[in-house]
N, C-alpha and C positions, 0 to 999 in steps of 0.2 A: 773751626768754630766750636768743636766739641770741647776743646781745652778751655776756651773762653766761657762757655756755658757751665762747665764743671766748676771753674773757679767762682763764677757768679753765684751758682747755687750754694756751694759750700760756705762761702765767705759772707754772703749778703742775705741768703734766704734759708737754706736747708738747716743750718746749725741753730738758728734762733727763731724760726717760725714754723707754724704747722702747714703753711702753704706758700707757694711762690706767687709772684705778681707777673703774670704773662704780659700784661700791658707794658709794664716797665721794661721787661726783658726784650720785648719786640722792638720798642723804640730805641733801645741801646744797640740792637743788632741789625736794624733795617738798613738797606732793603733785603729782607729775608722772609720767605714764606712762613706764616704762623704755624703751618703744619710741619714744616721742617724743624722749627724750634720745639714743638711739642714732641715730635718723634725723638729728637736728641735728648730732651729732658727725661723722657720715659726710659730711654736706654741707660742713661746715667743713674737714674733712680733704681733700676733693676740691678745694675752693675754693683752699686754700693749698698744695696739692700736697705734703702731709705723708705720711710713712711710718709714723707712730706707730700702733700697733695699738690696737684698742678693747678688747682683753683680753690678758693675758699667756698665756692658754691657746691651744693649737693647735686651731683649729676643724676640723670634719669635712672641709670642702673643702680647707683648707690641707694636711691630711694626705694628700689625694689628688693634690695638684698635682704632686709629683715624678713620678708615674706618667704624667702627661700628656706628658712629654717624648718618649715613644716613639710618641705618636699625632700624625700629621701633619695630618690634615684637621680644620679648626675645628669642623665639624658633628659629627664623631666624638668630639671632645673634650667637647663639650657633652652629647652623648648618654651618654658614659661617666660623666661627673659626675652627671648626673640619675639614671642607673641605680644607681650605687654608693651615692649618698646615700639613695635610696629603699629599697634593700635593707637598708642599715645601720639606717635608722630603723625599718623594720618588724621587723627582727630584734631590735633593742634593746627595742622595745615588747612584743613577744611573749615574749621571754626574761623580762622583768620580770613580766609577767602570769603566766606558767607558774610561776615561783619563788614568787610570793606565794600563788597558789591552792594550790600544793603545801603551803606552810606553813600556810595556813588549814585545809586538810583534815587535816593531821597533828596540829596543836596545838589541842585543843578543850576548853579549860577551861569549866566551867559558869559562866555569867554572868547578870546581870540584863538587860543591854542589848546588842544588836548595832547598831553604827553602820555602815550599808551605803551605799556610794556610790562616787564617783569621787575625783579629786584634792582636791576641796573638803572631802570627808570625811577622806580619808587624811592630809591635812596639818593637820588640826585638832589643837589642844592638849588633847585629851580626857583623856589620862593625867595631865596636870597639873591639870585642872579637876575631873573626876569622881572625886575621891579616896575618896568614900564609896559609890560605885556600882560594882559589878563590871561590866566591859564589855570588849568587843573591838572593835577598829577594823578593819572589813572594807571600807574604801575602797581603790580601786586607781586611781591616776592614769591618765587617758586612757580609762577604761572607759566603755562604752556600756550601755544597758539590755539589749542582746543579750548582751554579755559577762557582765553581772550575772545574767541568766537562767541562763547556762551554769554559774555557780558558786553558785547559790542554795542548794544543799544545805549549804554551809558556814555558813549563817546558823542553821539548825536544829541543826547538829551540836553547838552549845554550849548547847543547851536553854535559850534565853533566855525571860525573862518579857515582853520587849518588843523589837520591831525598829523602828529609826528609819531611814528611807530618804530620800535626796535624789539625784536622777538626772535625766538627760535632756539636759543642755547639750552634751555631747560628741556625742550623736546628731544634734542640730540643727546643730552646727557641721560635721558630716560630710555634711550634706545630706539626712539622713533626714527623712521627713515627720512632722508632729505625729501623724498617724494611727498610724504604725508605732511611735512612742515610746509613745503612749498604750496601744496593744495590748500591748506588752511589759510596761508598767507594771502593767496590770490582770491580766495573767497571773501576775506575781509576787504581787500582792495576793491573788489567788484561791488561790494555792498556800499562802500563810501562813494564810489564813482557814480553809482545809480542814484545816490542821494545828493549828488552835486557838491560834494565836499572835497576840496583839494587835500592831497596827502603827501607827506614827506616820509619816504622809507629810509631808515638808517641801517647801515650794514650790521649784521650780527657780529658781535665782537669775538675776536680770537681769545683763547684761554692761555694761561701760563703752563709751566711744566707739568704740574700735577694732572691737568686735564688736556694735555697737548694732543692726546689721541683723537680728540674731537675736531681738531683743526682742519683735517682733510675735508670733513663734511661741512664745516663752516665755509670753507672756500667754495665748495660746490654750491651751497645754498646761496651765497652772496652773488656768485656769477649768474645764477638763474634769476635771482631777484633783480639784479641790475639790468639784465637783458629784458626782463618782463616790463620793468618800469620804462625803459626806453621805447619799447614797442607800444605801450598802452598809456602814455602821457602821464606818468607819475614821476614825481621828483625823487631823486636818490642822492644820499650823502654817504660817502665812504669814510666812516669814522676810523677804520683800521689804518688808514694812511698816516694818521698822526699818533695813534695809540699802539699799533702793532705793525709797523712797516715791514718787519721780518716775519710776519705771520705767527708771532708768539707774543703774548702779553707779558711785558717786563715786570719784574718785582718792584720797579720804580713806580708802577701804576697800581699795584695791588698787593694785599697781604695774604691772599688765599688763592691766587691764580685764576680768579673769576670776577670778584666784585672790585669796584674801582675806588681808589682813594681820592683825596681832594685835588692832588696834582693832576690826576687823570681827568677829572671832571673839568678842571680849569683849562686843560689842553683841548679837550673835546669842545667846550663852550666857545673857544676862539674861532672854530669853524662853523659851529652850529648857529650861534646868534646872528651873524650876518646873513646866513641862509634863511633863517626864520624871518628876519626883518625884510629881506627882499621879497619873499613869498607873500607876506602880509601886505606889503605895499601894492602888490598886484591885485589884491582882493579888497 
């Protein structure tokens, strides 16, 4: 792949442009992880001592570089960059979370289904697919089960007939234990059960190669969730059976080893839609 990338960079991008087009390169080389492509591009750039940027956009670090001119000590420069990037990332994530929760608390149409989760839910094409089912998308990218617990009131505010939840991978990637994720999960399930709202639990999805170290914990979490659902009268759908039958998310379904592409959603929806239809028919 490095030879293909090198030829592509030199002949179509590096010699004539200030930056490359990652979108175009990805679609020429898929299925390949975008991180693999970026790593390879950076290696070629360093090897040939090129100045071509990997994106026309100004990155967060590039925006901070001019400020470093006034800082003399190398260690102080590194500390400054780390601090500013950390603050900016946390501020951006919390700002987005606050705005979305505010919107979810304010706009509460009565619906059949609430889709509750993180980015995998938020970025789903539900509006285009469930045209005959009233629903709201209550996924928030980057959210954990702790954050979902804090905003759980938004799920019942729309008086749904059914709640569908998928969660947990962000907790595990942040280093939280399976025990803590499972405890938050069961707290949410108990809340909905006490409010007489049926729930469909969907398996936490496996990751691809870059995040494969999380998959042992994903297996443990799913086993515990499935057993809990069976024992406590909750519905459970194993999405991994169609997306990751070998306990690893394929590049055919993702560009970053975590988030899903259209093919993945289409495959998932084939087993999800009849499940939702059946559960709604009972209610």
